[in-house]
N, C-alpha and C positions, 0 to 999 in steps of 0.2 A: 671456319672453325668457331665453335659454340663462346659463347659468351654467358652474358648473367642473365638475359632476358629469356636462355632456355629454360630458367629456372620459374616462369613468369605461372600461373594458375592458369591463363587461356589457352597455354601450348608446352605445357610439361616436355622436360627433356626425356628421350627416350636411351633409357640404359639398359644392354642386352647383357645375361650374365650368362656365360660361358663354360666348358667343364670337361672334363674326362668323367663319364659314366662311377657312380659307386664313391663318388668323390666330396660328398657334405654340401653338393650345389643348393641342393634342396631346402635341407636343414637352416642352411642361412638365407635363402630367398623366405623362407616360411618364419624366421628370426627377423627379419627386418619390414615384411610387410603385416604381417599378422593378418588380423580380418580384413583386412581392405587386400585384397585379391580374387581373381575371377577366373574360372575356366572356360575355356571354349575351344574351338581347331580352328586352323589357320583356313583361309578362304579356297576350296574347292579341295580340300584333303582332309584327311580323318588323323593327321597327327597332332594331337594335344597344345592347346594354348594357353599357357598360365601367364596372367600379367596383374603385376601388383603396383597399388600406389606408395612410393616410398618418402616418405614425408624429410625434409630439407630445411636447413635452415633459412637457407632461400626464396623456399618455394617449395614444388613437390616435383615428383619424376616418376616416371612409370616404369618399372622395373619388370623386364622379360627373362622369364626361364628357359631359354632353350635347351631343346635335347641333348644329355650327355654323349659327347662323341669324344674319338681319341685321335682323328685327323680332320680337314676338312675333305678327306677323299670320301665324294658324294656318291657312295653306292648303296645308300638305303634312302627310302623318304623321310625319313627324319634328320638323315646329314644332310642330304638338299635341302631342308627347312631351315635346317642350322645357316650354311652358302647364304640361300636367298635372303634372310633375314639380314642378315649381315650385310647385305650386295645392296638392299635395299628395293629389291626383285617384287614384294611380296604387297598384293594390291591392298591400299588402305593405311599400310603400315610402314613410315618412312625409316630409310637409314639411322642406325641408331648413333646416338650422338656421343658414345662411351661404350665402352667393351668394360667389363669387369670380368676378369680370366681368373680362376680359380686353378690353382694346378696343388700336389703331391708336396708339400716339401722335405717327406723323406726320398722322394726321387724329380727334383728340379730338371734336370736335362731332359727327358723324356717327355715329362709333362709340359717343357717350352714349347716343344713342336706346332701343337696347338695355336699356342700364342705368335710364334713363329710366323705362321700361313696367316695369321688372322692381322698381324703387323703390315702386309701386302694391302689389304680394303683401303688402309692411310685412316684407320676410325682411333682416336684418343681411348686410351687403355689405362688399365688398372692390372697389376697384378697379386695377386692374394694367395700366400703360402700358406694353405690350411695344414694341418694337423701338426701345427709347429710343436706342440708339448710333445708329440711324439718325436718329431724329428731331434726335438733335445735327448730326450732320453736315450736315442740312437746315438747321441756323440756328433750330430752333423752340427759342425760349426760354418754359420751363414753368412756372410758380411753383406747387412740389411743396404748399408751407404755405398758400399761399392758397387752390388748388383743393382742397386737404381741407376747409378751414375753409367753404367756399361749397358742397360735395357734402354734407359731412356725415358723411363716412366716410374710412378709409385709403387714399390712393393711394399706390402703389408703383412706382417705376420697376424695369422688367423688361427684361432678355433673356432669351428662356427657352430658351436654350440654354446657358446659361453658371449653373453650379452656384453660383456668389454668389447670384443672382438666385431658385434655389429656396430658397435659407436666410432669404432677407428675406420670403419669402413663406409661410414654413411660420411663422416668428416671429410673424408680420401675423394669418394663421390664429387663433396660441393664445390671441394676446391678444386679438382681437375675437369669436370666441368664449366668453370669458371678460367681456368686456365690449363685448356688440354695439352697433354704429350703423349706421341706418337713411340711407341715401339719402331728401335732402328731394326727396319727388314733385312733379307739376305742380298749380300750380290751376287745376284746370279752369273754364271760364266759369259763368256760371249757366245756360245753354242746354244745356250737354253733361247739369251735374248732373241740370238736370231730366228729361232725357232717360236719363239712366242709371235714376231712380226709379221712372218711367213703367214702363220695360221691365222693372223687377225687379216691380212691381206687377201688370205682366200675367203673370208665369211663374206654374206648377202651382206649386204651395206647395211641393215636395221640390226641384224644381229651383230655385227663387229660394234658399235656405236654403245650398243647396249651392255655390252661388257667389260670389265677389268681385265687389268695383267693376270690378277690373284683369280680370277673365272679361268681366264685362257687355259692358266695352269691346269687347272683340275681335269678339263678336258686331254693337258697335251701329258700328264702323270699317270691320270688313274685309268683301270683296264678299262671298266664299265661303269663311265658317270654318269648319274641322274640325273645330270645337271643338263647334262645333252633331249630332257626330254621335253622341256620348257622351250627351248629353241626351236626357231620356226624356219631348220634348215634339213632339206634331204639326208636322210642318213646313209645316203651308197655317199654322196657327195664328201660329208662331213666327216667319215672313216676315211677316204684316200684323201685328205688335207691335214687329217690328225696321221695318219701313219706317215707322209710326207714329214712334216714337222718333226717326227720323231726320229726319223731318220739322219736331221740335222742334230740334233742332242747325240745321236751315236756317232757319227761324225765326227765328234767335240770329244770322244773319248769315254762318252758315260752311257750306261746302260739306261733308256729312255723309262723304263717302268721300277729302275729302283735309284735316279739321281737324285730325286727329291729327299729321302728322307738321308742319302748319303751326303750329301750338299748341305743340307738343313742340321745334322746331327754336328757337321763339323764345324760350321757357324756358330751353333751352342756351344760348343764344348769350350771353343777361342771366348766367347764372352762369357762364359762361368770359371775360366780358369783361375784356382789360385781364389776365388770365390768361396767357390763351398767342399770344405771338407769334413774327414771325421778324424774326431780322435780316439785310437784305439782300436779294436776289432766290433766289426757291428757282432751286436748281440744276437744269440740265438732265436729266432722268431718262435714262438708258440702256435705259434699256424699251423709251422711245418709240422710238429708232433701229433696235431690235433686232425690234417689232412690226413695222416698217415691211415685212420681211423675210417674216416669220415668218406675217403673216395678210395677206399679199399676194394678191391671187386668183390667179398665175401661180404664183410661185416657192413660196409660202406650201404651194399642195396639195402642189406634187413634194418640198417636203420633209419635209410631214407623209407622202406616200407613201413616204419613203426609210424616216423613224421607225415607220410600221407593218410595213414590209416587216419591218426588223430584229427589233421587236417579234415578229411572227408566226413570223420562221424562225428565233427563238430560244425560242417556247413549242412549235413545230412537231420541232425537230431540235435545241434546245441541250439540251431535258428529255431528248433520247434516251437519250444512254449512263447515267444515273440509271434511269431508265423501265426498260432493259437490265439494268441491275444488280439492281432489284425483281425481275424476271422470273426474272435466273439461278438469284436467293438463294431464291424463290418454290419452282422446279425443284427447288434442290440439297435444299431441305427435305424435298420431298415425295417426290423417290427415297433420300433418308436414311432417312424414317420409313415407306414402304410396306414393306421388307422385316420391319420389326419387328411389323406387325401382319396380315402374310399370312396366319398362320391364323384369323381372322378377317375376310374378305372384306368384311361391310358396315362393321364400325366401320372396316378401312384405307380404304374407300370415300368415308366419312362424314368422318373426318377429313384424307385427303390431296385427294379430290374436290371435298369442301366448303365444309372448315374451311379448310385453307392455302386454297384458291383462291378462296374467298371476301375471305378479309384482302387477296390479293392482289392481287383485282379492284378494292378501292378505293383501296389504297396506291399503286397503278401509275399514279394520275393525279395523286400529290403532289408530284412535281416540277414538272409544267405548272404545279399552281395556284402554288407558289412562285415560279416564274419570270413567271408574268403578273402576279402581284401585286408582285411588285420591280421592273418594268415600271410598274405604274401607279403606286405610290407614288414611284416615280423623278420621272416625268412631271408625278403631282398638286405634288408638292414642290417641285419648279423652278419650277411655274408654266406650266408648256405646256399642260396636258393641257386648262386655260379655252380656250388660242387654239387647240387642236384641235376644241372642240365648236363652237367659232364656225366654223370655216371648213366645218365638214361639217353645219352645220344646213339650207342650203337643198338638201340632198339627201334627205333625212326628213323634212322639215315639213309635206311636200304629202301624207304617211299617218298624218300625228300624232304622230309621233315626234320628239326633238329630236339634237343634235349627238352629245348625250354618249350616244347609244346606239351610235353607230359602234364606238368600240375592244369593249362587249362582243360584238356582232357577230362582229368579225372575229374577235376571238380566238376564236368559238364553231367556226371552219372548225378551229381545232386541237384542243379538244375544247370539248363545251358546257358542262362543270362549273363551270374555273375562268370562261368568260365568262358563266354568268350570276351566278357571284358576285360579278362586276365589274361589275354593276347597280346595285351600291351607290353607285356615282355619280353614278346619277340621280335628282335631287330629287324632283321630279313623281313619284306613288305610281305614277299610271295608268301613263305614259308607261314609268316601271320596270317595269309585270306586263306590259305591250305587247310588251316588248321580251322578258324571260322568255318569253313564249310561242313568241315564232318566233325565241330562239335556237338552239332544237336542228334549225331546218330548215336551220340552215347543215352545211353537209359536211365534218361532224369527218374526223380521219384514223381514227377505226374502221373509216369506209364503206368505205376506200380496199383495204382485203384483196377485200373482194365483187367491188368493181371490176375491181381485177386479176386475178382470178380468171378473172372471165366474158368481159371484154374479150379475155385474153391466149388462152382455149379458142375462142372463138366470133367477136368481133368481127375481130381482127387478123392472123387467118390468110385468112379469105376475103376483106378488105378493102383491108390494111394501115396500115401504122403511122400516115399522115398520121390514115385515119378514126378507128384506136386512139384517135387522142391527141384527136381533136374529140370523140369520144363521150366521155371520160374528164373535157375539159374542160367538157361539157354538163352531165354529171352534179355538177361540183363548182357549177355557176352555176346548176342548178333549183332549188336550197332558197331562194338570194336572191331571182329571179325568181318565186317563190311567194311568199316572207314577207311581200316589202313590199305587194301588193294583200292579201293577207289582213290586214296589221295594219289597213289603212285601213276594212275591214271591222269589226274588231275596234272598231276605235277608233269608228266611228260608229253599231253596234249594240248591240253587247255593252257594252263600256266607258261609251260614250258621251263619251269626251274634248270640252271643249270646245278649240276652239283659243285655243290662250295665246302670249303674246309671248314670245319666249325671251332672258328676261332675265339678263345675265351680266358680274357685274364682275369683271374684265381682275387677277389679283393681282399683286404684283410677282415678279421673279424672284429665285430663293431658289438661292443653294447648298443642295443637299439633305444634311438629315444621315442619316447611313446607320445610326444607332443605330436611328433613326423608321421608316425603311425596314425593318429587320431585325425589330422588331415589328410590322410590315404581316403580313410574311410567315410569324412564327410564329402572329400570333393568325386567319391564315385557314387555314395548316394543320392548327391544334389544331382549331378549329371544323367543318373538314369532316372531320376522323377522326371526330371523338367524336358529329357529326351526322349527315352522310350515310354514313359507316363503318358503323354501327350499323345503318339499312335496306339498304344493300347487301349488306351479309353476309347478313340475313335472307332476303333476295330469291333469293341464291345457296344457301342452304338449302333452300329451296322447290322452287328448281330442281331442285338433285340431288336432290332425293325425287320427285320426278314422272319424272325420267328412271332412278333405278334400280329403285323399287317397281313391279308384285309381285315381280319378279329369281323365277320361280318357277326350284327345278334342273331343270324338265322342258324347259324352252326349249336347256337346255345338252346333255341328253340326246340329243332328237332334233335339232338344231344339226349334234351329233356323227357322227350316223348318216348323215343328209342329207350330210354332207362326204365322211366313208370313200365313200361307194356313189357320188359325185360322181369321185371321185379315183382310186376304182378299187386302193386301198391298206387296209393294217389298221392299228389304233391304232396298235399298238407302231413301223409305220414314221414314221407321221406324226407323232407324238412323236420320234423319230430324230431328225428332218431337221428343221432349224433353222426353214427357211423354211416347211415345212408345216405347223409347229407356231404358228407365228406367223400365218398365214392361219387357221387353224382359230379361234385366241382371237379374230383380228379376227370371223371368223364370227359367233362367239358373242356377241361384245359388239354384232353390229348386229341380232342375232336379240334380246338383251335390248330393245336401245331400241327394236324394233320392239314386242316385247311391254308396254314401259313405258305407267303410266298418260299420259306426256306423247305417245309414241308411237300413244294411242290417241285421246289428246286430238284429234290429227294427223289421225287416220283422219276423226274426228268434225265437225271443223270443215273439212275438204277441199274439202266441196261448196260451201261459202263461196267458197273459190280458185281454185273452177274453172273459174268466166267468168274468170280470170285468166292460166287456163292452169296453173294449179301443181299436183303430182300428190302425193300425200300424205309423197312425203318431203321435197320443198320447203317443204310445210306445217310438218311436224316441225323442219325447220331453221330457218324461220323463228318457231313458239312457241320453242323451246330458244335462240334468239338473244334472248330479251329481256333478260337483265341485261349483256350484252354484244353489238352487231350483229356484230364479228368471229368467235363463239361457231360461227356456223354453216358457216366453213371446217372444223372440227375435227366438228363432228355431221357432215357431209357426207360427211367421211373413214372416221366411225364406221357411217352409213348402207350407205356403199358398198364395207364392209368393207375397207378401207383403212389402218385408226386413226386415234386422233385428235390424233396426230402429225403428220398432213399441214401443209402451209399455202396461201397462194395460186398459190404460183408451183410446187406437185407436178405434173408431169407426168402421175402417175399415177393424181391426182385429175378434172384436166381430160382425158385421155383416158376417165374412168370417166363422168362426165358427159356428153361426147361420144355415147357407147357406150347410154345411157339409154334404154330405151323405157317406154313403158305397159304393165303386167302384168295390168290389167283394166281394165274400161271399156268405152268404143264408140271411143276411141283405141289398141287393145291392138295392142301392135307396133310402133306408129310414135311417132318420137325424143319426150323429154317435152321438150330443151332447144334450142328452134329460136328466132331471133332476136327473136319479139315476144315471148316467155317469157323471155329474157334483159333484152329489155330491162325486161320488168315488172319482173322482180326488182328490178335495180338502179332501178327509178324507187322502188321498195317503200321498196326499203332509202335512199333517200334520203331519206323523205318519215315513213317512223313511228319513233316514239319507241321504240326497241329499244334501251334504254340505263338500266337500275337506278340507276344513279350518277347521271343527268339528271334523273330525276323525283324520287330523295330528295332532292338540290337543290331544285329545283322547291318540292316538302313543305315545305322546310324555311324559304325565300325567300318564298315565297306563300302556302301553305297548305293542304290535304291537298285541298280542292275543283278547286283550280285543276291540283293536278298529275293529279287522276282526270281534268279536261277537256283538260288538254294531250294526254294520253296519248290520250283517246277521238278527238279533233278528227284529230290525227296518222295515226293508225290508219284512219281513216275515208280520209284524204288517201290514204294511199298505197297503200289499199285503189283507192281509183277510180284514183288515176294507173294503177298497174299494171294493170287490167282493162281502161281504155282503150287503153293501148299494144299490149294484146295483139289486141284487137278491129280496131283500127284499120289495126294491123299485119298482122294475116290476110286483111281486107279488099281492102290492096294489096297482098297475095301477098309 
């Protein structure tokens, strides 16, 4: 039993905030903790952990915002975390001293189902009747005193957006921590009690001692409990023991898969009888008439398409000015610092080309992430996101995904980083993982410079604007066309996802609370910078080192002599001519790149890409563009002695590519960039995982092994696509 000592500063009480999804739990959490909150992950899993400091009259408490769930039937990772936290099974996190269970005041009995399940864990509890104002508008009459007496715990009417409610909740938490009260649990019939004892007796000794009766009920009643994943118990033996226990429940006259809800609701109906009443008829809900339009097969899809267009356009172009500002700031800082370090070229390159470039490489994604999560939070808080998932479910269900995958995949067309972060709205962990694995295949904005350069140089001049536009469309569509059959294969053979019905509760429409939206944007931005940013920065430093070293001074001397011989000028004459001096500098940079470790790697692996028609220069561009696809433009500019300041519309770079020929091998003297090669390069960039930021996010969201798998399968797929383009193109002439 907790006492006042639990409120000491040295050992703050642990208070868990639980409730159904879309019930206002996070709004209350933000109101109670304000800026005193932190976001992380639970140990060993990718589920977000939100903890805030809750000031109390007698000290402080740690308030834990647990994932929203309808019950403790732990079939997903989020739901298992709720059970594990409440059971004290999370390493480094003690069992909560108190549970604050938020329920919908307009649907008391159904929402008390979760509270009644938690009661079996024997944790003190407070019940919050949220949306109290809406319940009163609907004519509901709830006798708070009688409900408190029957439940055995404090019951607090609440409107999560009101400060007055927050004050009442804080007072109730403070009092209940000093004088704990537990919700009256259900009295199970004899068959369930016997089945529970039998299942416990069959467990290995260590497992039996670690589980409460409430956790054993999860194994008994849940069809595929995620709780089993953390038990040191052989799967086959466990399944046999569970089946034996379920037969005992069945012998008592109950269907074991339906016994819990039937018995729990019978218990709850008895507890709330004559306590919850309605005065008059239920008023007509506005959401019903709105849904006739928004979930209509025709109009609903049209409205959805319009909303998604606005979201996509905002992520794609709305974030543009801020991204340009970040790019400008990065460039200005580089220009300001470079002269200060000119006396030490290596340090100058490290700071300017690696450190500042590395920071800019992940900060430039931040505006897109903030814009995307603004819209996701807005659509979720209004209640529309659930309708969107319902509309799109049929489009994705055949390949094992559900409607919630649509927004992350659409967002990935702007940038896969925020798209992958948006998969957090997908409750099924396997569907979420499958969506993460194919999100990088969507043709993000970073691929566009590659398409524009090659289409502008080779497709449009030869075949006209119509074919050029068609080619650009095909490149954007290619990723989706490959992704859906691929995710079907993943779900069937790799993830082995079982077909599951897409069950979704349509939440009521709400006016969004913009402070909550701002919190979501802030949390997503901070999390990206802290977690993905460090990985992206490290990758940038590594790539810089591979491009810079060994940087022998002999390279500069030889290149200078060759340049003098070709130009027929003296070194003094070259240095006196600004254009000639710039051309010499570009030739030296090109020679350094060719002799760098990256250049040598390009020549080493070039035979692998020979079947796709790539020469060593294209291969170096491919390798150097690993941190970000668009880097190939500046890399090709350096390789062809044009400098790194060229862009996809530079005529000088386009002309250099058109005039490029093989310098060695059986194709010596022939053009490097033929139409089959050009198509192969575009297909390679459409399918390859050349984005350090994306891999960093996959590592953060799904783990290192899946990030490695994503890189490996996409690289193999891209290579195969490039080879097919080149070989088939050559066969067709």
